[in-house]
PDB file of N, CA, C and O in Angstrom:
ATOM      1  N   MET A   1      -6.182  -5.470  14.271  1.00  0.00           N
ATOM      2  CA  MET A   1      -5.399  -4.177  15.379  1.00  0.00           C
ATOM      3  C   MET A   1      -4.396  -4.121  14.588  1.00  0.00           C
ATOM      4  O   MET A   1      -3.788  -5.085  14.122  1.00  0.00           O
ATOM      5  N   VAL A   2      -4.159  -2.834  14.384  1.00  0.00           N
ATOM      6  CA  VAL A   2      -3.012  -2.156  13.740  1.00  0.00           C
ATOM      7  C   VAL A   2      -2.021  -1.317  14.634  1.00  0.00           C
ATOM      8  O   VAL A   2      -2.342  -0.187  15.000  1.00  0.00           O
ATOM      9  N   THR A   3      -0.706  -1.931  15.013  1.00  0.00           N
ATOM     10  CA  THR A   3      -0.001  -0.771  16.250  1.00  0.00           C
ATOM     11  C   THR A   3       1.460  -0.148  14.732  1.00  0.00           C
ATOM     12  O   THR A   3       2.228  -0.665  13.921  1.00  0.00           O
ATOM     13  N   VAL A   4       1.154   0.816  15.066  1.00  0.00           N
ATOM     14  CA  VAL A   4       2.119   2.283  14.114  1.00  0.00           C
ATOM     15  C   VAL A   4       2.964   2.809  15.676  1.00  0.00           C
ATOM     16  O   VAL A   4       2.533   2.360  16.738  1.00  0.00           O
ATOM     17  N   LYS A   5       3.953   3.602  15.672  1.00  0.00           N
ATOM     18  CA  LYS A   5       4.573   4.029  16.292  1.00  0.00           C
ATOM     19  C   LYS A   5       4.735   5.372  15.673  1.00  0.00           C
ATOM     20  O   LYS A   5       5.481   5.513  14.704  1.00  0.00           O
ATOM     21  N   VAL A   6       3.845   6.703  16.362  1.00  0.00           N
ATOM     22  CA  VAL A   6       3.845   7.648  15.914  1.00  0.00           C
ATOM     23  C   VAL A   6       4.702   8.554  17.237  1.00  0.00           C
ATOM     24  O   VAL A   6       4.581   8.282  18.431  1.00  0.00           O
ATOM     25  N   ASN A   7       5.565   9.665  16.669  1.00  0.00           N
ATOM     26  CA  ASN A   7       6.623  10.169  17.180  1.00  0.00           C
ATOM     27  C   ASN A   7       7.132   9.431  18.325  1.00  0.00           C
ATOM     28  O   ASN A   7       7.220  10.077  19.370  1.00  0.00           O
ATOM     29  N   GLY A   8       7.474   8.248  18.343  1.00  0.00           N
ATOM     30  CA  GLY A   8       8.328   7.688  19.237  1.00  0.00           C
ATOM     31  C   GLY A   8       6.958   6.823  20.368  1.00  0.00           C
ATOM     32  O   GLY A   8       7.281   6.139  21.339  1.00  0.00           O
ATOM     33  N   GLU A   9       5.680   7.031  20.009  1.00  0.00           N
ATOM     34  CA  GLU A   9       4.780   6.174  20.915  1.00  0.00           C
ATOM     35  C   GLU A   9       3.926   5.376  20.277  1.00  0.00           C
ATOM     36  O   GLU A   9       3.154   5.923  19.489  1.00  0.00           O
ATOM     37  N   ASN A  10       3.852   3.922  20.452  1.00  0.00           N
ATOM     38  CA  ASN A  10       2.807   2.967  20.265  1.00  0.00           C
ATOM     39  C   ASN A  10       1.293   3.352  19.780  1.00  0.00           C
ATOM     40  O   ASN A  10       0.591   3.863  20.653  1.00  0.00           O
ATOM     41  N   LYS A  11       0.892   3.225  18.892  1.00  0.00           N
ATOM     42  CA  LYS A  11      -0.374   3.551  18.835  1.00  0.00           C
ATOM     43  C   LYS A  11      -1.402   1.915  18.265  1.00  0.00           C
ATOM     44  O   LYS A  11      -1.231   1.215  17.266  1.00  0.00           O
ATOM     45  N   GLN A  12      -2.184   1.819  19.123  1.00  0.00           N
ATOM     46  CA  GLN A  12      -3.021   1.014  18.074  1.00  0.00           C
ATOM     47  C   GLN A  12      -4.466   1.605  17.366  1.00  0.00           C
ATOM     48  O   GLN A  12      -5.225   2.489  17.762  1.00  0.00           O
ATOM     49  N   LEU A  13      -4.500   1.027  16.554  1.00  0.00           N
ATOM     50  CA  LEU A  13      -5.891   1.519  15.767  1.00  0.00           C
ATOM     51  C   LEU A  13      -6.392   0.418  15.267  1.00  0.00           C
ATOM     52  O   LEU A  13      -5.761  -0.595  14.966  1.00  0.00           O
ATOM     53  N   GLU A  14      -8.041   0.686  15.130  1.00  0.00           N
ATOM     54  CA  GLU A  14      -8.655  -0.446  15.156  1.00  0.00           C
ATOM     55  C   GLU A  14      -8.880  -1.151  13.680  1.00  0.00           C
ATOM     56  O   GLU A  14      -9.235  -2.329  13.678  1.00  0.00           O
ATOM     57  N   ASP A  15      -8.701  -0.525  12.534  1.00  0.00           N
ATOM     58  CA  ASP A  15      -8.097  -1.121  11.692  1.00  0.00           C
ATOM     59  C   ASP A  15      -7.291   0.154  10.605  1.00  0.00           C
ATOM     60  O   ASP A  15      -7.031   1.307  10.949  1.00  0.00           O
ATOM     61  N   LYS A  16      -7.054  -0.393   9.425  1.00  0.00           N
ATOM     62  CA  LYS A  16      -6.068  -0.167   8.272  1.00  0.00           C
ATOM     63  C   LYS A  16      -6.923   1.102   8.445  1.00  0.00           C
ATOM     64  O   LYS A  16      -8.070   1.085   8.892  1.00  0.00           O
ATOM     65  N   THR A  17      -6.160   2.374   7.990  1.00  0.00           N
ATOM     66  CA  THR A  17      -6.480   3.475   8.112  1.00  0.00           C
ATOM     67  C   THR A  17      -5.444   4.382   7.339  1.00  0.00           C
ATOM     68  O   THR A  17      -4.253   4.125   7.519  1.00  0.00           O
ATOM     69  N   ASN A  18      -5.791   5.438   6.480  1.00  0.00           N
ATOM     70  CA  ASN A  18      -5.133   6.091   5.934  1.00  0.00           C
ATOM     71  C   ASN A  18      -4.381   7.382   6.455  1.00  0.00           C
ATOM     72  O   ASN A  18      -4.986   8.206   7.140  1.00  0.00           O
ATOM     73  N   ILE A  19      -3.320   7.508   6.185  1.00  0.00           N
ATOM     74  CA  ILE A  19      -2.893   9.126   7.157  1.00  0.00           C
ATOM     75  C   ILE A  19      -3.744  10.060   7.314  1.00  0.00           C
ATOM     76  O   ILE A  19      -4.079  10.593   8.372  1.00  0.00           O
ATOM     77  N   ALA A  20      -4.247  10.354   5.853  1.00  0.00           N
ATOM     78  CA  ALA A  20      -5.226  11.460   6.459  1.00  0.00           C
ATOM     79  C   ALA A  20      -6.221  11.413   7.205  1.00  0.00           C
ATOM     80  O   ALA A  20      -6.485  12.465   7.788  1.00  0.00           O
ATOM     81  N   ASP A  21      -7.056  10.299   7.440  1.00  0.00           N
ATOM     82  CA  ASP A  21      -7.605   9.783   8.710  1.00  0.00           C
ATOM     83  C   ASP A  21      -7.407   9.449   9.864  1.00  0.00           C
ATOM     84  O   ASP A  21      -8.267   9.396  10.743  1.00  0.00           O
ATOM     85  N   PHE A  22      -5.803   9.090  10.019  1.00  0.00           N
ATOM     86  CA  PHE A  22      -5.588   8.890  10.998  1.00  0.00           C
ATOM     87  C   PHE A  22      -5.058  10.686  11.732  1.00  0.00           C
ATOM     88  O   PHE A  22      -4.870  10.919  12.926  1.00  0.00           O
ATOM     89  N   LEU A  23      -4.921  11.775  10.481  1.00  0.00           N
ATOM     90  CA  LEU A  23      -4.703  12.994  11.163  1.00  0.00           C
ATOM     91  C   LEU A  23      -6.400  13.553  11.569  1.00  0.00           C
ATOM     92  O   LEU A  23      -6.601  14.266  12.552  1.00  0.00           O
ATOM     93  N   LYS A  24      -7.267  13.197  10.851  1.00  0.00           N
ATOM     94  CA  LYS A  24      -8.517  13.979  11.709  1.00  0.00           C
ATOM     95  C   LYS A  24      -9.112  12.938  12.607  1.00  0.00           C
ATOM     96  O   LYS A  24      -9.991  13.317  13.381  1.00  0.00           O
ATOM     97  N   SER A  25      -8.773  11.737  12.612  1.00  0.00           N
ATOM     98  CA  SER A  25      -8.728  11.206  13.821  1.00  0.00           C
ATOM     99  C   SER A  25      -8.193  11.839  15.118  1.00  0.00           C
ATOM    100  O   SER A  25      -8.752  11.655  16.200  1.00  0.00           O
ATOM    101  N   ASN A  26      -7.331  12.426  15.002  1.00  0.00           N
ATOM    102  CA  ASN A  26      -6.423  12.801  16.107  1.00  0.00           C
ATOM    103  C   ASN A  26      -6.281  14.129  16.187  1.00  0.00           C
ATOM    104  O   ASN A  26      -5.296  14.748  16.590  1.00  0.00           O
ATOM    105  N   ASN A  27      -7.571  14.657  15.682  1.00  0.00           N
ATOM    106  CA  ASN A  27      -7.351  16.502  15.425  1.00  0.00           C
ATOM    107  C   ASN A  27      -6.467  17.119  14.862  1.00  0.00           C
ATOM    108  O   ASN A  27      -6.094  18.197  15.326  1.00  0.00           O
ATOM    109  N   ILE A  28      -5.942  16.619  13.787  1.00  0.00           N
ATOM    110  CA  ILE A  28      -4.568  17.004  13.345  1.00  0.00           C
ATOM    111  C   ILE A  28      -4.789  18.346  11.644  1.00  0.00           C
ATOM    112  O   ILE A  28      -5.305  18.318  10.527  1.00  0.00           O
ATOM    113  N   ASP A  29      -4.242  19.019  12.252  1.00  0.00           N
ATOM    114  CA  ASP A  29      -4.621  19.646  10.553  1.00  0.00           C
ATOM    115  C   ASP A  29      -3.133  19.498   9.510  1.00  0.00           C
ATOM    116  O   ASP A  29      -1.963  19.861   9.630  1.00  0.00           O
ATOM    117  N   PRO A  30      -3.881  18.804   8.529  1.00  0.00           N
ATOM    118  CA  PRO A  30      -2.468  18.905   7.667  1.00  0.00           C
ATOM    119  C   PRO A  30      -2.315  19.676   7.203  1.00  0.00           C
ATOM    120  O   PRO A  30      -1.939  19.396   6.064  1.00  0.00           O
ATOM    121  N   ILE A  31      -2.373  20.761   7.381  1.00  0.00           N
ATOM    122  CA  ILE A  31      -1.991  21.836   6.994  1.00  0.00           C
ATOM    123  C   ILE A  31      -0.711  22.108   8.087  1.00  0.00           C
ATOM    124  O   ILE A  31      -0.841  21.771   9.264  1.00  0.00           O
ATOM    125  N   GLY A  32       0.275  22.614   7.692  1.00  0.00           N
ATOM    126  CA  GLY A  32       1.140  23.032   8.263  1.00  0.00           C
ATOM    127  C   GLY A  32       2.131  22.412   9.114  1.00  0.00           C
ATOM    128  O   GLY A  32       3.077  22.936   9.702  1.00  0.00           O
ATOM    129  N   VAL A  33       1.578  20.642   9.062  1.00  0.00           N
ATOM    130  CA  VAL A  33       2.439  19.723   9.131  1.00  0.00           C
ATOM    131  C   VAL A  33       3.457  19.399   8.152  1.00  0.00           C
ATOM    132  O   VAL A  33       3.503  20.045   7.105  1.00  0.00           O
ATOM    133  N   THR A  34       4.370  18.357   8.412  1.00  0.00           N
ATOM    134  CA  THR A  34       5.108  17.296   7.658  1.00  0.00           C
ATOM    135  C   THR A  34       4.813  16.377   7.511  1.00  0.00           C
ATOM    136  O   THR A  34       3.730  16.573   8.062  1.00  0.00           O
ATOM    137  N   ILE A  35       4.734  14.931   7.106  1.00  0.00           N
ATOM    138  CA  ILE A  35       4.645  13.824   7.326  1.00  0.00           C
ATOM    139  C   ILE A  35       5.811  12.644   6.976  1.00  0.00           C
ATOM    140  O   ILE A  35       5.975  12.206   5.837  1.00  0.00           O
ATOM    141  N   GLU A  36       6.466  12.279   7.965  1.00  0.00           N
ATOM    142  CA  GLU A  36       7.324  10.899   7.543  1.00  0.00           C
ATOM    143  C   GLU A  36       6.731   9.752   8.018  1.00  0.00           C
ATOM    144  O   GLU A  36       6.187   9.500   9.093  1.00  0.00           O
ATOM    145  N   HIS A  37       6.991   8.914   6.746  1.00  0.00           N
ATOM    146  CA  HIS A  37       6.334   7.733   6.707  1.00  0.00           C
ATOM    147  C   HIS A  37       7.099   6.367   6.554  1.00  0.00           C
ATOM    148  O   HIS A  37       6.860   5.620   5.606  1.00  0.00           O
ATOM    149  N   ASN A  38       7.770   6.153   7.255  1.00  0.00           N
ATOM    150  CA  ASN A  38       8.706   4.980   7.333  1.00  0.00           C
ATOM    151  C   ASN A  38      10.299   5.397   6.415  1.00  0.00           C
ATOM    152  O   ASN A  38      10.962   4.901   5.504  1.00  0.00           O
ATOM    153  N   LEU A  39      10.358   6.501   7.244  1.00  0.00           N
ATOM    154  CA  LEU A  39      11.845   7.864   6.661  1.00  0.00           C
ATOM    155  C   LEU A  39      11.569   8.175   5.599  1.00  0.00           C
ATOM    156  O   LEU A  39      12.527   8.689   5.023  1.00  0.00           O
ATOM    157  N   GLU A  40      10.412   8.099   4.838  1.00  0.00           N
ATOM    158  CA  GLU A  40      10.449   8.803   3.989  1.00  0.00           C
ATOM    159  C   GLU A  40       9.259  10.235   3.857  1.00  0.00           C
ATOM    160  O   GLU A  40       8.084  10.001   4.142  1.00  0.00           O
ATOM    161  N   ILE A  41       9.539  11.236   3.550  1.00  0.00           N
ATOM    162  CA  ILE A  41       8.344  12.168   3.857  1.00  0.00           C
ATOM    163  C   ILE A  41       7.012  12.007   2.567  1.00  0.00           C
ATOM    164  O   ILE A  41       7.131  11.733   1.373  1.00  0.00           O
ATOM    165  N   VAL A  42       6.245  12.190   3.073  1.00  0.00           N
ATOM    166  CA  VAL A  42       5.159  11.895   2.467  1.00  0.00           C
ATOM    167  C   VAL A  42       4.309  13.307   1.850  1.00  0.00           C
ATOM    168  O   VAL A  42       3.620  14.040   2.560  1.00  0.00           O
ATOM    169  N   ASN A  43       4.570  13.522   0.132  1.00  0.00           N
ATOM    170  CA  ASN A  43       3.888  14.577  -0.813  1.00  0.00           C
ATOM    171  C   ASN A  43       2.479  14.653   0.214  1.00  0.00           C
ATOM    172  O   ASN A  43       1.978  13.560   0.477  1.00  0.00           O
ATOM    173  N   PRO A  44       1.815  15.895   0.808  1.00  0.00           N
ATOM    174  CA  PRO A  44       0.932  16.184   1.220  1.00  0.00           C
ATOM    175  C   PRO A  44      -0.316  15.720   0.345  1.00  0.00           C
ATOM    176  O   PRO A  44      -1.294  15.376   1.010  1.00  0.00           O
ATOM    177  N   GLU A  45      -0.429  15.662  -0.931  1.00  0.00           N
ATOM    178  CA  GLU A  45      -1.415  15.571  -2.119  1.00  0.00           C
ATOM    179  C   GLU A  45      -1.549  14.025  -1.805  1.00  0.00           C
ATOM    180  O   GLU A  45      -2.613  13.528  -2.175  1.00  0.00           O
ATOM    181  N   ASN A  46      -0.652  13.194  -1.188  1.00  0.00           N
ATOM    182  CA  ASN A  46      -0.723  11.377  -0.923  1.00  0.00           C
ATOM    183  C   ASN A  46      -0.990  10.897   0.156  1.00  0.00           C
ATOM    184  O   ASN A  46      -1.128   9.688   0.337  1.00  0.00           O
ATOM    185  N   ILE A  47      -1.139  12.054   1.319  1.00  0.00           N
ATOM    186  CA  ILE A  47      -1.690  11.141   2.438  1.00  0.00           C
ATOM    187  C   ILE A  47      -2.757  10.662   2.476  1.00  0.00           C
ATOM    188  O   ILE A  47      -2.820   9.976   3.496  1.00  0.00           O
ATOM    189  N   ALA A  48      -4.025  10.619   1.707  1.00  0.00           N
ATOM    190  CA  ALA A  48      -4.982   9.794   1.875  1.00  0.00           C
ATOM    191  C   ALA A  48      -4.472   8.619   0.869  1.00  0.00           C
ATOM    192  O   ALA A  48      -5.329   7.753   0.690  1.00  0.00           O
ATOM    193  N   LYS A  49      -3.677   8.490   0.422  1.00  0.00           N
ATOM    194  CA  LYS A  49      -3.635   7.398  -0.354  1.00  0.00           C
ATOM    195  C   LYS A  49      -2.316   6.023   0.508  1.00  0.00           C
ATOM    196  O   LYS A  49      -2.279   4.809   0.312  1.00  0.00           O
ATOM    197  N   VAL A  50      -1.614   6.700   1.230  1.00  0.00           N
ATOM    198  CA  VAL A  50      -0.885   5.764   2.325  1.00  0.00           C
ATOM    199  C   VAL A  50      -1.700   5.252   2.923  1.00  0.00           C
ATOM    200  O   VAL A  50      -2.680   5.909   3.273  1.00  0.00           O
ATOM    201  N   THR A  51      -1.565   3.738   3.287  1.00  0.00           N
ATOM    202  CA  THR A  51      -2.722   2.843   4.134  1.00  0.00           C
ATOM    203  C   THR A  51      -1.436   2.480   5.135  1.00  0.00           C
ATOM    204  O   THR A  51      -0.399   1.869   4.877  1.00  0.00           O
ATOM    205  N   LEU A  52      -2.025   3.254   6.707  1.00  0.00           N
ATOM    206  CA  LEU A  52      -1.196   2.216   7.422  1.00  0.00           C
ATOM    207  C   LEU A  52      -1.185   1.313   7.591  1.00  0.00           C
ATOM    208  O   LEU A  52      -2.272   0.751   7.458  1.00  0.00           O
ATOM    209  N   LYS A  53       0.298   0.253   8.109  1.00  0.00           N
ATOM    210  CA  LYS A  53       0.069  -1.323   8.476  1.00  0.00           C
ATOM    211  C   LYS A  53       0.543  -1.632   9.857  1.00  0.00           C
ATOM    212  O   LYS A  53       0.836  -0.707  10.614  1.00  0.00           O
ATOM    213  N   ASP A  54       0.643  -2.974  10.256  1.00  0.00           N
ATOM    214  CA  ASP A  54       1.281  -2.871  11.444  1.00  0.00           C
ATOM    215  C   ASP A  54       3.000  -2.635  11.214  1.00  0.00           C
ATOM    216  O   ASP A  54       3.707  -3.038  10.290  1.00  0.00           O
ATOM    217  N   GLY A  55       3.351  -1.852  12.383  1.00  0.00           N
ATOM    218  CA  GLY A  55       4.446  -1.923  12.604  1.00  0.00           C
ATOM    219  C   GLY A  55       5.120  -0.502  11.921  1.00  0.00           C
ATOM    220  O   GLY A  55       6.269  -0.078  12.046  1.00  0.00           O
ATOM    221  N   ASP A  56       4.240  -0.063  11.332  1.00  0.00           N
ATOM    222  CA  ASP A  56       4.345   1.086  10.384  1.00  0.00           C
ATOM    223  C   ASP A  56       5.236   2.314  11.213  1.00  0.00           C
ATOM    224  O   ASP A  56       5.171   2.134  12.429  1.00  0.00           O
ATOM    225  N   ILE A  57       6.072   3.547  10.814  1.00  0.00           N
ATOM    226  CA  ILE A  57       6.574   4.789  11.582  1.00  0.00           C
ATOM    227  C   ILE A  57       6.336   5.832  11.119  1.00  0.00           C
ATOM    228  O   ILE A  57       6.797   6.281  10.070  1.00  0.00           O
ATOM    229  N   LEU A  58       5.359   6.500  12.067  1.00  0.00           N
ATOM    230  CA  LEU A  58       5.467   7.975  11.475  1.00  0.00           C
ATOM    231  C   LEU A  58       5.729   9.145  12.326  1.00  0.00           C
ATOM    232  O   LEU A  58       5.297   9.315  13.466  1.00  0.00           O
ATOM    233  N   GLU A  59       6.290   9.728  11.824  1.00  0.00           N
ATOM    234  CA  GLU A  59       6.816  11.423  12.492  1.00  0.00           C
ATOM    235  C   GLU A  59       6.091  12.250  11.916  1.00  0.00           C
ATOM    236  O   GLU A  59       6.011  12.119  10.695  1.00  0.00           O
ATOM    237  N   ILE A  60       5.341  13.339  12.546  1.00  0.00           N
ATOM    238  CA  ILE A  60       4.816  14.152  12.318  1.00  0.00           C
ATOM    239  C   ILE A  60       4.934  15.317  13.028  1.00  0.00           C
ATOM    240  O   ILE A  60       4.715  15.571  14.212  1.00  0.00           O
ATOM    241  N   LEU A  61       5.504  16.313  11.653  1.00  0.00           N
ATOM    242  CA  LEU A  61       6.430  17.633  12.450  1.00  0.00           C
ATOM    243  C   LEU A  61       5.762  18.903  12.248  1.00  0.00           C
ATOM    244  O   LEU A  61       5.597  19.035  11.036  1.00  0.00           O
ATOM    245  N   ARG A  62       5.358  19.776  12.807  1.00  0.00           N
ATOM    246  CA  ARG A  62       4.888  20.821  12.711  1.00  0.00           C
ATOM    247  C   ARG A  62       5.865  22.051  13.513  1.00  0.00           C
ATOM    248  O   ARG A  62       6.221  22.156  14.687  1.00  0.00           O
ATOM    249  N   PHE A  63       6.137  23.009  12.154  1.00  0.00           N
ATOM    250  CA  PHE A  63       6.989  24.355  12.220  1.00  0.00           C
ATOM    251  C   PHE A  63       6.515  24.718  12.951  1.00  0.00           C
ATOM    252  O   PHE A  63       5.447  24.155  13.190  1.00  0.00           O
ATOM    253  N   VAL A  64       6.905  25.895  13.854  1.00  0.00           N
ATOM    254  CA  VAL A  64       6.555  26.482  15.274  1.00  0.00           C
ATOM    255  C   VAL A  64       7.364  28.062  14.409  1.00  0.00           C
ATOM    256  O   VAL A  64       8.504  27.928  13.964  1.00  0.00           O
ATOM    257  N   GLY A  65       6.848  29.043  14.308  1.00  0.00           N
ATOM    258  CA  GLY A  65       7.059  30.440  14.450  1.00  0.00           C
ATOM    259  C   GLY A  65       7.684  30.715  15.668  1.00  0.00           C
ATOM    260  O   GLY A  65       7.397  29.985  16.617  1.00  0.00           O
ATOM    261  N   GLY A  66       8.640  31.807  15.859  1.00  0.00           N
ATOM    262  CA  GLY A  66       9.332  32.192  16.938  1.00  0.00           C
ATOM    263  C   GLY A  66      10.379  33.298  16.586  1.00  0.00           C
ATOM    264  O   GLY A  66      10.916  33.314  15.479  1.00  0.00           O
ATOM    265  N   GLY A  67      10.666  34.248  17.580  1.00  0.00           N
ATOM    266  CA  GLY A  67      11.775  35.417  17.421  1.00  0.00           C
ATOM    267  C   GLY A  67      12.401  35.372  18.642  1.00  0.00           C
ATOM    268  O   GLY A  67      13.327  36.145  18.890  1.00  0.00           O
TER     269      GLY A  67
END
């Protein structure tokens, strides 16, 4: 079992997964979001290459337009 903190909330994962699979399993479209992993911005091209480990911290930022 892997525990990661996502936007301030602890999430339990069945096993190690990468960021792209995590987003997909949570119905989050990777287009239009910015991912911060352990205080570093992840290049969108690399989200499938970053494996989440126990204790990792993710911030998923979505930009919303308005006026």
